[in-house]
VOPAGU-2260 file (C-alpha; in pm, 1 decimal, decimal comma):
REM VOPAGU-2260
SITE   aa  ch    i         X         Y         Z
SITE  UNK   A    0   -2529,0   -4926,3   -1959,0
SITE  UNK   A    1   -2226,8   -4952,5   -1729,2
SITE  UNK   A    2   -2110,2   -4603,5   -1813,2
SITE  UNK   A    3   -2496,7   -4451,2   -1723,3
SITE  UNK   A    4   -2450,9   -4674,3   -1380,3
SITE  UNK   A    5   -2159,8   -4522,5   -1270,1
SITE  UNK   A    6   -2261,4   -4192,1   -1305,7
SITE  UNK   A    7   -2597,3   -4253,9   -1118,4
SITE  UNK   A    8   -2394,0   -4405,2    -847,3
SITE  UNK   A    9   -2178,6   -4103,3    -828,1
SITE  UNK   A   10   -2482,8   -3857,4    -780,4
SITE  UNK   A   11   -2604,1   -4112,7    -520,8
SITE  UNK   A   12   -2250,9   -4040,7    -340,2
SITE  UNK   A   13   -2286,7   -3646,4    -328,8
SITE  UNK   A   14   -2634,8   -3660,4    -229,9
SITE  UNK   A   15   -2547,1   -3840,1      68,7
SITE  UNK   A   16   -2248,9   -3668,2     159,5
SITE  UNK   A   17   -2433,0   -3345,2     147,7
SITE  UNK   A   18   -2651,8   -3412,8     398,6
SITE  UNK   A   19   -3062,4   -3449,7     367,0
SITE  UNK   A   20   -3166,8   -3141,9     138,3
SITE  UNK   A   21   -3499,1   -3275,4      11,6
SITE  UNK   A   22   -3359,0   -3264,6    -364,0
SITE  UNK   A   23   -3369,0   -2913,3    -339,4
SITE  UNK   A   24   -3079,3   -2655,5    -441,9
SITE  UNK   A   25   -2964,7   -2499,5    -107,5
SITE  UNK   A   26   -2607,2   -2409,7    -103,8
SITE  UNK   A   27   -2333,7   -2512,6      99,1
SITE  UNK   A   28   -2336,5   -2422,4     493,0
SITE  UNK   A   29   -2193,7   -2077,9     571,1
SITE  UNK   A   30   -1897,8   -2129,8     832,3
SITE  UNK   A   31   -1931,5   -1827,3    1082,9
SITE  UNK   A   32   -1696,6   -1568,7    1060,7
SITE  UNK   A   33   -1631,2   -1233,0    1203,5
SITE  UNK   A   34   -1452,2    -900,7    1054,6
SITE  UNK   A   35   -1256,4    -727,3    1301,5
SITE  UNK   A   36   -1240,0    -354,6    1287,8
SITE  UNK   A   37    -843,7    -323,3    1204,1
SITE  UNK   A   38    -659,9    -119,1    1493,7
SITE  UNK   A   39    -552,9     222,6    1404,3
SITE  UNK   A   40    -791,8     194,8    1082,8
SITE  UNK   A   41   -1121,7     429,0    1003,7
SITE  UNK   A   42   -1391,0     282,9     767,0
SITE  UNK   A   43   -1440,3     470,8     440,6
SITE  UNK   A   44   -1784,0     398,9     291,3
SITE  UNK   A   45   -1781,6     353,1     -92,8
SITE  UNK   A   46   -1954,5     604,0    -309,1
SITE  UNK   A   47   -1866,4     822,2    -619,3
SITE  UNK   A   48   -1692,5    1144,2    -676,1
SITE  UNK   A   49   -1534,3    1356,8    -963,1
SITE  UNK   A   50   -1163,6    1252,4    -946,0
SITE  UNK   A   51    -930,9    1534,0   -1077,5
SITE  UNK   A   52    -816,9    1892,5   -1033,0
SITE  UNK   A   53   -1041,7    2142,4    -855,6
SITE  UNK   A   54    -831,9    2434,1    -979,8
SITE  UNK   A   55    -603,5    2510,2   -1286,8
SITE  UNK   A   56    -278,2    2323,5   -1270,6
SITE  UNK   A   57      49,1    2509,7   -1163,8
SITE  UNK   A   58     201,0    2452,2   -1471,9
SITE  UNK   A   59     -76,3    2464,4   -1690,8
SITE  UNK   A   60     -25,1    2110,9   -1854,8
SITE  UNK   A   61    -377,4    2011,4   -1821,0
SITE  UNK   A   62    -289,0    1622,0   -1820,0
SITE  UNK   A   63    -524,6    1606,8   -1554,0
SITE  UNK   A   64    -906,6    1603,4   -1650,5
SITE  UNK   A   65   -1187,8    1553,4   -1405,0
SITE  UNK   A   66   -1377,7    1227,4   -1418,9
SITE  UNK   A   67   -1651,9    1094,9   -1228,6
SITE  UNK   A   68   -1570,4     711,1   -1078,4
SITE  UNK   A   69   -1696,4     487,1    -794,2
SITE  UNK   A   70   -1491,7     308,7    -531,5
SITE  UNK   A   71   -1595,3       4,6    -330,6
SITE  UNK   A   72   -1569,2      77,2      61,2
SITE  UNK   A   73   -1237,0      -8,3     240,2
SITE  UNK   A   74   -1047,5      46,2     576,6
SITE  UNK   A   75    -773,6     303,8     559,5
SITE  UNK   A   76    -505,0     382,1     845,0
SITE  UNK   A   77    -632,0     690,5    1001,3
SITE  UNK   A   78    -271,6     815,7    1008,5
SITE  UNK   A   79      54,9     755,0     794,3
SITE  UNK   A   80     259,2     464,7     921,7
SITE  UNK   A   81     491,0     595,9    1216,5
SITE  UNK   A   82     838,7     505,0    1283,6
SITE  UNK   A   83     746,6     277,5    1586,5
SITE  UNK   A   84     497,5      90,9    1367,6
SITE  UNK   A   85     728,8      20,0    1101,3
SITE  UNK   A   86    1003,9     -45,9    1371,0
SITE  UNK   A   87     782,2    -377,0    1419,0
SITE  UNK   A   88     852,3    -495,0    1099,0
SITE  UNK   A   89    1225,6    -431,6    1128,5
SITE  UNK   A   90    1254,5    -611,6    1437,2
SITE  UNK   A   91    1039,9    -898,0    1298,9
SITE  UNK   A   92    1293,2    -914,7    1012,8
SITE  UNK   A   93    1592,9    -882,9    1235,4
SITE  UNK   A   94    1475,3   -1155,0    1468,7
SITE  UNK   A   95    1401,6   -1374,4    1189,1
SITE  UNK   A   96    1745,8   -1357,5    1048,4
SITE  UNK   A   97    1877,1   -1421,9    1382,8
SITE  UNK   A   98    1653,8   -1737,4    1443,3
SITE  UNK   A   99    1775,0   -1865,5    1118,7
SITE  UNK   A  100    2163,8   -1812,6    1227,7
SITE  UNK   A  101    2066,7   -1971,9    1567,7
SITE  UNK   A  102    1914,4   -2254,3    1390,0
SITE  UNK   A  103    2224,7   -2294,4    1179,7
SITE  UNK   A  104    2497,8   -2590,6    1299,6
SITE  UNK   A  105    2794,0   -2302,7    1221,7
SITE  UNK   A  106    2631,0   -2120,7    1541,1
SITE  UNK   A  107    2510,3   -2423,3    1769,9
SITE  UNK   A  108    2215,3   -2563,4    1538,2
SITE  UNK   A  109    1982,3   -2485,9    1819,1
SITE  UNK   A  110    1649,7   -2722,2    1704,8
SITE  UNK   A  111    1414,0   -2502,6    1889,1
SITE  UNK   A  112    1444,7   -2173,3    1657,1
SITE  UNK   A  113    1318,3   -2402,4    1344,2
SITE  UNK   A  114     986,4   -2633,8    1321,5
SITE  UNK   A  115    1093,1   -2960,5    1131,4
SITE  UNK   A  116     774,3   -3109,4    1166,6
SITE  UNK   A  117     387,3   -3017,5    1199,9
SITE  UNK   A  118     128,6   -3037,1    1490,9
SITE  UNK   A  119      71,3   -3384,3    1302,3
SITE  UNK   A  120     440,6   -3506,7    1312,2
SITE  UNK   A  121     440,0   -3451,8     935,2
SITE  UNK   A  122     797,4   -3345,7     809,9
SITE  UNK   A  123     789,8   -2964,3     686,7
SITE  UNK   A  124    1013,0   -2902,0     388,4
SITE  UNK   A  125    1153,8   -2657,6     423,9
SITE  UNK   A  126    1125,1   -2607,9     783,0
SITE  UNK   A  127     967,2   -2303,9     919,8
SITE  UNK   A  128    1090,1   -2070,5    1205,3
SITE  UNK   A  129     979,7   -2096,9    1539,1
SITE  UNK   A  130     867,0   -1692,0    1601,4
SITE  UNK   A  131     741,3   -1800,1    1921,6
SITE  UNK   A  132    1105,9   -1869,0    2032,7
SITE  UNK   A  133    1253,8   -1570,8    2226,9
SITE  UNK   A  134    1611,9   -1461,4    2092,2
SITE  UNK   A  135    1836,3   -1423,2    2373,6
SITE  UNK   A  136    1943,1   -1098,2    2310,2
SITE  UNK   A  137    2067,4   -1012,3    2676,5
SITE  UNK   A  138    2232,0   -1362,0    2784,5
SITE  UNK   A  139    2333,3   -1543,6    2465,7
SITE  UNK   A  140    2600,9   -1794,7    2509,5
SITE  UNK   A  141    2914,2   -1798,8    2353,2
SITE  UNK   A  142    2780,1   -1954,0    2005,9
SITE  UNK   A  143    2495,0   -1762,7    2007,4
SITE  UNK   A  144    2671,1   -1442,9    2067,6
SITE  UNK   A  145    2857,8   -1497,7    1727,0
SITE  UNK   A  146    2498,3   -1534,0    1576,6
SITE  UNK   A  147    2393,5   -1171,6    1698,3
SITE  UNK   A  148    2715,1   -1025,8    1610,5
SITE  UNK   A  149    2631,5   -1087,3    1248,9
SITE  UNK   A  150    2358,1    -850,1    1298,8
SITE  UNK   A  151    2583,8    -525,6    1387,8
SITE  UNK   A  152    2822,1    -349,9    1250,9
SITE  UNK   A  153    3191,9    -455,4    1387,9
SITE  UNK   A  154    3316,9     -85,4    1492,5
SITE  UNK   A  155    3519,3      59,2    1767,0
SITE  UNK   A  156    3439,2     -47,6    2120,8
SITE  UNK   A  157    3306,2     293,5    2196,1
SITE  UNK   A  158    3059,7     329,0    1927,8
SITE  UNK   A  159    2716,1     408,0    2018,2
SITE  UNK   A  160    2468,5      71,6    2010,0
SITE  UNK   A  161    2212,7     261,8    1808,3
SITE  UNK   A  162    2480,1     375,3    1529,3
SITE  UNK   A  163    2625,0      -7,3    1516,2
SITE  UNK   A  164    2296,0    -136,5    1449,1
SITE  UNK   A  165    2197,5      91,3    1191,7
SITE  UNK   A  166    2555,7      29,9    1044,3
SITE  UNK   A  167    2456,5    -331,3    1028,3
SITE  UNK   A  168    2150,3    -258,6     835,6
SITE  UNK   A  169    2235,1    -447,4     530,9
SITE  UNK   A  170    2116,8    -763,4     673,4
SITE  UNK   A  171    1749,0    -661,9     692,4
SITE  UNK   A  172    1640,0    -835,5     389,6
SITE  UNK   A  173    1263,3    -947,4     332,3
SITE  UNK   A  174    1183,6   -1185,8      88,8
SITE  UNK   A  175     811,7   -1234,7     -14,0
SITE  UNK   A  176     583,5   -1409,9    -317,9
SITE  UNK   A  177     276,6   -1286,3    -477,4
SITE  UNK   A  178      49,2   -1405,8    -757,4
SITE  UNK   A  179      65,1   -1179,5   -1041,2
SITE  UNK   A  180    -274,0   -1129,7   -1087,6
SITE  UNK   A  181    -219,8    -908,7   -1418,7
SITE  UNK   A  182     -50,2   -1205,5   -1586,5
SITE  UNK   A  183    -328,0   -1441,0   -1499,8
SITE  UNK   A  184    -540,8   -1232,7   -1642,7
SITE  UNK   A  185    -416,9   -1201,1   -1977,9
SITE  UNK   A  186    -634,5   -1324,8   -2274,9
SITE  UNK   A  187    -333,7   -1553,8   -2385,3
SITE  UNK   A  188    -293,8   -1684,3   -2029,2
SITE  UNK   A  189    -620,7   -1799,4   -1983,2
SITE  UNK   A  190    -659,2   -2186,4   -1893,2
SITE  UNK   A  191    -882,0   -2374,7   -2114,3
SITE  UNK   A  192   -1101,3   -2631,9   -1923,6
SITE  UNK   A  193   -1167,5   -2811,5   -2260,5
SITE  UNK   A  194    -832,5   -2920,1   -2272,8
SITE  UNK   A  195    -685,9   -2885,3   -1932,3
SITE  UNK   A  196    -423,5   -2675,8   -2040,2
SITE  UNK   A  197    -327,0   -2294,2   -2077,7
SITE  UNK   A  198    -361,0   -2121,3   -2405,0
SITE  UNK   A  199      27,6   -2047,1   -2404,8
SITE  UNK   A  200      71,8   -2424,0   -2433,1
SITE  UNK   A  201    -166,3   -2506,3   -2732,3
SITE  UNK   A  202      -1,5   -2558,6   -3071,8
SITE  UNK   A  203    -220,9   -2306,2   -3213,2
SITE  UNK   A  204     -89,8   -2033,9   -3012,0
SITE  UNK   A  205     266,0   -2132,7   -3016,6
SITE  UNK   A  206     274,5   -2162,4   -3431,4
SITE  UNK   A  207     101,8   -1790,2   -3418,8
SITE  UNK   A  208     357,4   -1628,9   -3216,6
SITE  UNK   A  209     740,7   -1581,9   -3197,6
SITE  UNK   A  210     965,8   -1742,5   -2931,5
SITE  UNK   A  211     955,9   -1392,2   -2709,0
SITE  UNK   A  212     576,3   -1365,0   -2730,5
SITE  UNK   A  213     453,7   -1679,0   -2593,0
SITE  UNK   A  214     650,5   -1699,7   -2283,2
SITE  UNK   A  215     501,8   -1609,5   -1929,8
SITE  UNK   A  216     715,8   -1303,7   -1750,0
SITE  UNK   A  217     776,0   -1339,6   -1377,8
SITE  UNK   A  218     980,5   -1187,4   -1132,8
SITE  UNK   A  219    1222,6   -1423,5    -925,1
SITE  UNK   A  220    1480,1   -1345,1    -657,3
SITE  UNK   A  221    1760,9   -1530,8    -499,5
SITE  UNK   A  222    2094,9   -1512,6    -329,1
SITE  UNK   A  223    2415,9   -1508,5    -540,1
SITE  UNK   A  224    2704,9   -1683,6    -422,0
SITE  UNK   A  225    2852,4   -1364,2    -301,4
SITE  UNK   A  226    2550,6   -1335,0     -68,6
SITE  UNK   A  227    2405,8   -1053,5    -246,4
SITE  UNK   A  228    2054,3   -1072,4    -342,4
SITE  UNK   A  229    1950,9   -1069,7    -676,1
SITE  UNK   A  230    1608,1    -948,1    -842,7
SITE  UNK   A  231    1538,0   -1005,5   -1229,8
SITE  UNK   A  232    1267,6   -1079,0   -1459,4
SITE  UNK   A  233    1251,5   -1424,9   -1642,9
SITE  UNK   A  234    1062,4   -1540,8   -1933,8
SITE  UNK   A  235     965,9   -1889,9   -1924,6
SITE  UNK   A  236     690,9   -2155,3   -2052,5
SITE  UNK   A  237     340,2   -2146,2   -1891,1
SITE  UNK   A  238     209,8   -2484,8   -1756,3
SITE  UNK   A  239     105,2   -2465,5   -1412,6
SITE  UNK   A  240     -66,6   -2235,1   -1231,9
SITE  UNK   A  241     226,8   -2164,7    -987,2
SITE  UNK   A  242     413,8   -2009,9   -1284,6
SITE  UNK   A  243     208,8   -1687,3   -1186,1
SITE  UNK   A  244     399,8   -1685,4    -850,6
SITE  UNK   A  245     682,4   -1400,2    -834,7
SITE  UNK   A  246     924,3   -1314,3    -568,6
SITE  UNK   A  247    1110,1   -1028,4    -427,7
SITE  UNK   A  248    1382,3    -965,1    -202,6
SITE  UNK   A  249    1379,0    -596,5     -55,4
SITE  UNK   A  250    1604,1    -443,7     236,6
SITE  UNK   A  251    1387,8    -312,4     436,1
SITE  UNK   A  252    1553,6     -85,1     661,4
SITE  UNK   A  253    1473,0     297,0     612,0
SITE  UNK   A  254    1775,5     493,8     409,8
SITE  UNK   A  255    1849,8     753,9     705,1
SITE  UNK   A  256    2069,4     921,6     441,8
SITE  UNK   A  257    1796,6    1068,1     229,3
SITE  UNK   A  258    1786,2    1364,5     500,5
SITE  UNK   A  259    2118,8    1458,9     342,0
SITE  UNK   A  260    2108,5    1370,2      -4,1
SITE  UNK   A  261    1761,8    1554,8     -65,4
SITE  UNK   A  262    1901,4    1881,2      61,9
SITE  UNK   A  263    2254,3    2000,4     -78,7
SITE  UNK   A  264    2408,5    2239,2     123,2
SITE  UNK   A  265    2229,0    2194,5     455,0
SITE  UNK   A  266    2308,1    2055,5     806,2
SITE  UNK   A  267    2054,5    1732,9     854,0
SITE  UNK   A  268    2296,1    1497,7    1005,6
SITE  UNK   A  269    2077,4    1533,6    1356,5
SITE  UNK   A  270    1774,3    1399,4    1140,9
SITE  UNK   A  271    1988,8    1113,8     966,6
SITE  UNK   A  272    2113,0     986,3    1312,3
SITE  UNK   A  273    1812,1    1043,3    1542,1
SITE  UNK   A  274    1482,0    1063,9    1317,6
SITE  UNK   A  275    1421,3     674,9    1282,8
SITE  UNK   A  276    1652,1     560,1    1558,8
SITE  UNK   A  277    1565,8     767,1    1839,7
SITE  UNK   A  278    1231,3     722,4    2083,3
SITE  UNK   A  279    1146,2    1101,7    2040,2
SITE  UNK   A  280    1018,3    1048,9    1677,6
SITE  UNK   A  281     829,8     762,7    1741,4
SITE  UNK   A  282     498,5     870,3    1666,3
SITE  UNK   A  283     633,8    1053,6    1361,2
SITE  UNK   A  284     572,7     915,5    1011,9
SITE  UNK   A  285     834,6     697,0     870,9
SITE  UNK   A  286    1041,3     852,5     586,7
SITE  UNK   A  287    1327,0     703,0     382,4
SITE  UNK   A  288    1093,4     425,1     256,1
SITE  UNK   A  289    1078,2     368,7    -120,8
SITE  UNK   A  290     786,8     227,3    -290,1
SITE  UNK   A  291     930,9    -107,1    -270,7
SITE  UNK   A  292     980,0    -118,7      61,8
SITE  UNK   A  293     585,0      -5,9     162,1
SITE  UNK   A  294     482,8    -311,0     -63,7
SITE  UNK   A  295     667,4    -520,0     140,8
SITE  UNK   A  296     561,1    -378,7     467,8
SITE  UNK   A  297     216,0    -452,8     359,2
SITE  UNK   A  298     298,0    -803,6     281,0
SITE  UNK   A  299     423,7    -865,1     600,0
SITE  UNK   A  300     128,0    -681,4     774,6
SITE  UNK   A  301    -121,1    -909,4     580,5
SITE  UNK   A  302      84,0   -1229,1     681,5
SITE  UNK   A  303     111,1   -1130,4    1032,3
SITE  UNK   A  304    -273,6   -1100,1    1066,1
SITE  UNK   A  305    -335,6   -1406,3     864,9
SITE  UNK   A  306     -98,8   -1623,1    1054,3
SITE  UNK   A  307    -250,2   -1516,7    1380,4
SITE  UNK   A  308    -641,3   -1567,9    1263,7
SITE  UNK   A  309    -519,5   -1909,6    1138,4
SITE  UNK   A  310    -389,6   -2030,2    1494,2
SITE  UNK   A  311    -698,3   -1865,2    1663,9
SITE  UNK   A  312    -967,6   -1983,2    1418,2
SITE  UNK   A  313    -839,4   -2249,9    1198,5
SITE  UNK   A  314    -892,3   -2040,2     885,5
SITE  UNK   A  315    -805,3   -1659,2     759,5
SITE  UNK   A  316   -1045,0   -1380,9     577,3
SITE  UNK   A  317    -907,5   -1352,9     251,7
SITE  UNK   A  318    -847,0    -941,5     280,5
SITE  UNK   A  319    -518,4    -801,4     218,0
SITE  UNK   A  320    -316,7    -478,5     316,0
SITE  UNK   A  321    -212,5    -322,1      47,1
SITE  UNK   A  322    -121,3      73,0     -61,8
SITE  UNK   A  323    -455,7     262,0    -155,9
SITE  UNK   A  324    -497,1     312,5    -527,5
SITE  UNK   A  325    -487,7     673,0    -657,7
SITE  UNK   A  326    -852,4     672,6    -687,1
SITE  UNK   A  327    -922,7     540,9    -361,2
SITE  UNK   A  328    -657,8     796,3    -187,1
SITE  UNK   A  329    -875,3    1122,8    -342,2
SITE  UNK   A  330   -1177,5     962,7    -282,1
SITE  UNK   A  331   -1075,9     927,9     128,4
SITE  UNK   A  332    -896,2    1276,4     103,3
SITE  UNK   A  333   -1220,2    1440,0      23,7
SITE  UNK   A  334   -1384,2    1288,9     304,3
SITE  UNK   A  335   -1697,8    1306,9     126,8
SITE  UNK   A  336   -1701,6    1644,3      -9,7
SITE  UNK   A  337   -1729,5    1601,4    -333,9
SITE  UNK   A  338   -1579,2    1959,6    -494,9
SITE  UNK   A  339   -1357,5    2044,4    -167,0
SITE  UNK   A  340   -1007,4    2185,9    -273,3
SITE  UNK   A  341    -860,0    2047,9      36,9
SITE  UNK   A  342    -920,9    1787,6     292,9
SITE  UNK   A  343   -1105,7    1994,7     538,4
SITE  UNK   A  344   -1362,0    2096,6     281,7
SITE  UNK   A  345   -1260,4    2495,0     267,7
SITE  UNK   A  346   -1078,2    2674,6      -4,2
SITE  UNK   A  347    -812,0    2813,1     199,2
SITE  UNK   A  348    -502,6    2681,4     391,8
SITE  UNK   A  349    -605,2    2847,1     735,3
SITE  UNK   A  350    -865,4    2844,3     984,3
SITE  UNK   A  351   -1105,8    3156,6    1081,1
SITE  UNK   A  352    -865,8    3226,3    1350,6
SITE  UNK   A  353    -573,2    3192,4    1119,0
SITE  UNK   A  354    -412,1    2876,0    1246,8
SITE  UNK   A  355    -291,1    2671,9     950,1
SITE  UNK   A  356    -476,0    2354,2     916,5
SITE  UNK   A  357    -144,1    2126,8     773,6
SITE  UNK   A  358     226,2    2097,7     796,4
SITE  UNK   A  359     362,6    2255,4     502,2
SITE  UNK   A  360     604,7    2521,2     364,1
SITE  UNK   A  361     354,0    2854,7     420,2
SITE  UNK   A  362     463,7    3204,9     358,8
SITE  UNK   A  363     796,8    3257,5     160,6
SITE  UNK   A  364     934,2    2961,6     322,4
SITE  UNK   A  365     888,0    2964,8     708,9
SITE  UNK   A  366     887,9    2610,4     790,6
SITE  UNK   A  367     821,9    2687,6    1140,7
SITE  UNK   A  368     518,0    2914,8    1107,1
SITE  UNK   A  369     264,9    2596,2    1074,6
SITE  UNK   A  370     407,9    2469,7    1437,1
SITE  UNK   A  371     669,5    2233,2    1279,2
SITE  UNK   A  372     997,4    2267,1    1130,2
SITE  UNK   A  373     986,2    1911,8     944,7
SITE  UNK   A  374     751,2    1668,4    1011,0
SITE  UNK   A  375     499,4    1661,4    1286,9
SITE  UNK   A  376     372,1    1408,0    1522,7
SITE  UNK   A  377      89,4    1233,9    1329,1
SITE  UNK   A  378    -237,9    1352,1    1405,0
SITE  UNK   A  379    -134,7    1692,4    1477,4
SITE  UNK   A  380    -374,7    1840,5    1280,0
SITE  UNK   A  381    -777,9    1803,3    1248,8
SITE  UNK   A  382    -879,7    1518,0    1052,3
SITE  UNK   A  383   -1132,8    1519,7     786,2
SITE  UNK   A  384   -1484,0    1402,2     780,0
SITE  UNK   A  385   -1382,1    1026,3     761,1
SITE  UNK   A  386   -1183,0    1077,0    1051,8
SITE  UNK   A  387    -840,1    1060,0     847,6
SITE  UNK   A  388    -534,8    1253,4     998,9
SITE  UNK   A  389    -278,5    1416,9     778,1
SITE  UNK   A  390    -430,1    1395,4     425,6
SITE  UNK   A  391    -258,6    1679,2     336,2
SITE  UNK   A  392      77,3    1811,9     455,9
SITE  UNK   A  393     321,4    1628,6     671,8
SITE  UNK   A  394     459,0    1343,2     446,5
SITE  UNK   A  395     324,7    1271,9      77,2
SITE  UNK   A  396     231,5     928,2      36,7
SITE  UNK   A  397     262,8     668,0    -173,4
SITE  UNK   A  398     -16,3     523,5    -382,4
SITE  UNK   A  399     -25,9     118,7    -548,6
SITE  UNK   A  400     -85,5     353,4    -908,8
SITE  UNK   A  401     155,1     352,3   -1180,2
SITE  UNK   A  402     205,2     721,2   -1286,4
SITE  UNK   A  403      83,2     816,8   -1679,4
SITE  UNK   A  404     -23,0    1163,8   -1795,0
SITE  UNK   A  405    -274,5    1006,4   -1930,9
SITE  UNK   A  406    -420,7     771,6   -1663,7
SITE  UNK   A  407    -804,5     962,3   -1595,0
SITE  UNK   A  408    -814,7     912,9   -2003,5
SITE  UNK   A  409    -813,1     563,8   -1996,5
SITE  UNK   A  410    -865,5     398,8   -1665,0
SITE  UNK   A  411   -1231,4     285,3   -1595,7
SITE  UNK   A  412   -1488,0     470,8   -1413,1
SITE  UNK   A  413   -1543,1     157,5   -1187,8
SITE  UNK   A  414   -1236,3     123,1    -901,2
SITE  UNK   A  415    -994,0     313,9   -1110,2
SITE  UNK   A  416    -656,8     181,9   -1088,6
SITE  UNK   A  417    -337,6     158,5   -1348,8
SITE  UNK   A  418    -103,4     -74,0   -1261,6
SITE  UNK   A  419     240,2    -160,2   -1390,6
SITE  UNK   A  420     501,7    -437,0   -1282,6
SITE  UNK   A  421     868,0    -272,3   -1398,9
SITE  UNK   A  422    1057,7    -562,7   -1547,1
SITE  UNK   A  423    1428,4    -555,3   -1405,1
SITE  UNK   A  424    1556,0    -450,9   -1756,6
SITE  UNK   A  425    1288,2    -136,4   -1813,0
SITE  UNK   A  426    1402,1     208,5   -1812,2
SITE  UNK   A  427    1341,4     461,0   -1497,2
SITE  UNK   A  428    1043,4     630,2   -1658,9
SITE  UNK   A  429     838,9     288,3   -1617,1
SITE  UNK   A  430     910,4     273,0   -1261,2
SITE  UNK   A  431     731,1     641,7   -1185,4
SITE  UNK   A  432     442,7     588,5    -912,0
SITE  UNK   A  433     197,2     836,8    -792,8
SITE  UNK   A  434     250,7    1031,6    -472,2
SITE  UNK   A  435     -31,1    1252,5    -314,8
SITE  UNK   A  436     -95,0    1486,5     -39,6
SITE  UNK   A  437     201,7    1736,7     -50,3
SITE  UNK   A  438     472,8    1726,8     235,7
SITE  UNK   A  439     611,7    1941,8     482,8
SITE  UNK   A  440     858,0    2094,7     218,2
SITE  UNK   A  441     571,4    2166,5     -17,1
SITE  UNK   A  442     411,1    2472,2    -103,0
SITE  UNK   A  443      39,1    2497,3     -59,4
SITE  UNK   A  444     -60,3    2386,3    -409,7
SITE  UNK   A  445      25,8    2023,8    -347,2
SITE  UNK   A  446    -182,3    1980,6     -27,0
SITE  UNK   A  447    -492,7    2006,3    -294,8
SITE  UNK   A  448    -701,1    1691,5    -305,0
SITE  UNK   A  449    -677,3    1662,0    -688,6
SITE  UNK   A  450    -314,4    1740,2    -724,4
SITE  UNK   A  451    -110,0    1463,3    -854,2
SITE  UNK   A  452     290,1    1369,8    -889,0
SITE  UNK   A  453     515,1    1106,8    -892,7
SITE  UNK   A  454     826,5     953,5    -748,8
SITE  UNK   A  455    1044,7     644,6    -911,1
SITE  UNK   A  456     952,6     316,6    -720,7
SITE  UNK   A  457    1336,2     248,1    -592,4
SITE  UNK   A  458    1376,6     610,8    -449,4
SITE  UNK   A  459    1315,0     665,6    -102,4
SITE  UNK   A  460    1297,4    1062,4      10,5
SITE  UNK   A  461    1254,7    1255,0     368,3
SITE  UNK   A  462     941,9    1385,3     276,0
SITE  UNK   A  463     741,0    1039,5     150,7
SITE  UNK   A  464     567,5     783,9     391,7
SITE  UNK   A  465     252,4     575,5     325,8
SITE  UNK   A  466     -44,1     428,6     464,5
SITE  UNK   A  467    -246,5     122,5     402,7
SITE  UNK   A  468    -586,8       9,1     320,5
SITE  UNK   A  469    -762,1    -296,9     335,2
SITE  UNK   A  470   -1051,6    -414,8     126,5
SITE  UNK   A  471   -1412,5    -422,2     301,7
SITE  UNK   A  472   -1615,3    -786,7     309,2
SITE  UNK   A  473   -1983,1    -722,4     371,4
SITE  UNK   A  474   -2056,4    -945,7     671,0
SITE  UNK   A  475   -2289,9   -1266,1     582,8
SITE  UNK   A  476   -2652,5   -1166,0     727,8
């Protein structure tokens, strides 16, 4: 009788807190929210298309088979990420590192650069950087100057300031955290609501597995005693939901030396010195960015918008920026033309007037014939029917998808994607990621919508860039 009375009292409390519903199921109030069109992005409506090559493969490998797939609607950057846009990320990391140093007692310990309490006076552990406090770049005091000098290469007095900054790029390290949903979704890692624990901690699971198989795999990153960052894969017992959180540290400064490394016996030093640093290249696509750096950029871009929305509205719409899947990229490149060979819809690389429709390597290697010797300013060539520029040529683009020759045979036909988070001990073949679109140094074959190739996730090239996508959330009616 006492148990029944307790349950009844709890039920009455829930009804009274939920308001007068007349005893009917009406749901909970839906908070008002708005979905703002992301600046520089275009909306790509969902649909189905035939994914795969429109023509025979140049190598006659026949590894890619045409397949009908469907994708949800999404937002996509109308151009590749430019040098100027990526510099916002670089400068944010630079300023954050300087603020961390300025708050250090060794450089004056200015408390204004860190929050130790929240708005209600509760202590913050760990303290958070005050990103609104400006860094005194122009008129620092003596202690602040010492902190700022840590960001630059100590070279000759007559060295150009831009060169000093690029030589000090080793300090541009960005650490971020994410939930490994692939690990969380494994059946062996399923949370059991009947026992209030995860399957891996159940005695019957542990008894049936050896010591290696019943441990959770996760990525972790830290700074060692020598000041070097370490990314490694560890294995631990699964006990809490927070165990699925992984971390990584990435040096996010572009690899400017890729202009020399990619082309042996070639004089590309001017590109190495100027392409990212000089304002004349501000609206050119950023290159020298690895897949890992592009992923870090997406994480930072998500944080940047969410933190602003929380400050403005008190909440944030859970839409994250990320790299497009291979299927999303090809669907967007086709621009609604199901069997088009190129993004512009035709079967030829020139217009009716004989003008080239993309930036690539035409004829017998005349790089300048299409109007650009290397990369071109983004948006220099006509967009496709979705309003997306440079989906063919200019720079090839990273995708989120891991590369496998048999992808099309085993991926789902609904939002297909194959992901593999390479462990620190994996061989290089497990680090391949799909790139799409062809570049300024490629022949016309690689400009086709259905042609795919790959690069290793930790490699950076002078002909590979990226653009972001964001999932679309249907507005409440």
